[in-house]
Phi, psi and omega in degrees: 000147180232139176246140178238127180239118182261156174205162172109356179287176179160193179257132181216151178281155175306137184090350181278184184228151172216155175234121177263146176232149177216118180255128179257142176218159181114210184274088184254127179285156183299319177258125179205168174241123176247150182190186183233138173233162178219153180223116177272159180304129178078005182238167178281163176283128185236155176296139169251302181197147174225161180211131178275171178303327183270004172098003177287132185241158176215132181232148169287146186303325187292345181248355181300134181086348179244323181253146175226126176263141177212168180207156175243102185296326180297330181258000184050046183235138177240145182237156173225108176272121184244115179245161179049051183294145181239157179305328179294346177279353179298125183181170167272127182259129182245135173276147182219144172227135178235136181223148178233132175227104184063238179268358183267135178243133181236139180214135181226154181233148171279179184278346179095147177224134185279132172240122180238124180247110186202148175266000000 
């Protein structure tokens, strides 16, 4: 079992910045993909950014150039630096970890942290 604890959400004005953190604990495999997804009211949960243990990243087009994902493998922690925030970024942000062992696939989610961008 794996636990994910997120922090760093809040209310920010358009153009502002926030940094999200997610610490994973439990039975974590050496190779994994950690990332962030978000869900706005009435919408599906969508990818924001992911990063593998070896540093390969993937971003949704709408955040490229504004958000940066990073991680500290020693601490099993992933970060999301969000700059130039827009009202459309308002959502609950969820941390995610995916691991594969042979034919078995494991996926866990955090509890979510609210990000609100409003003047």
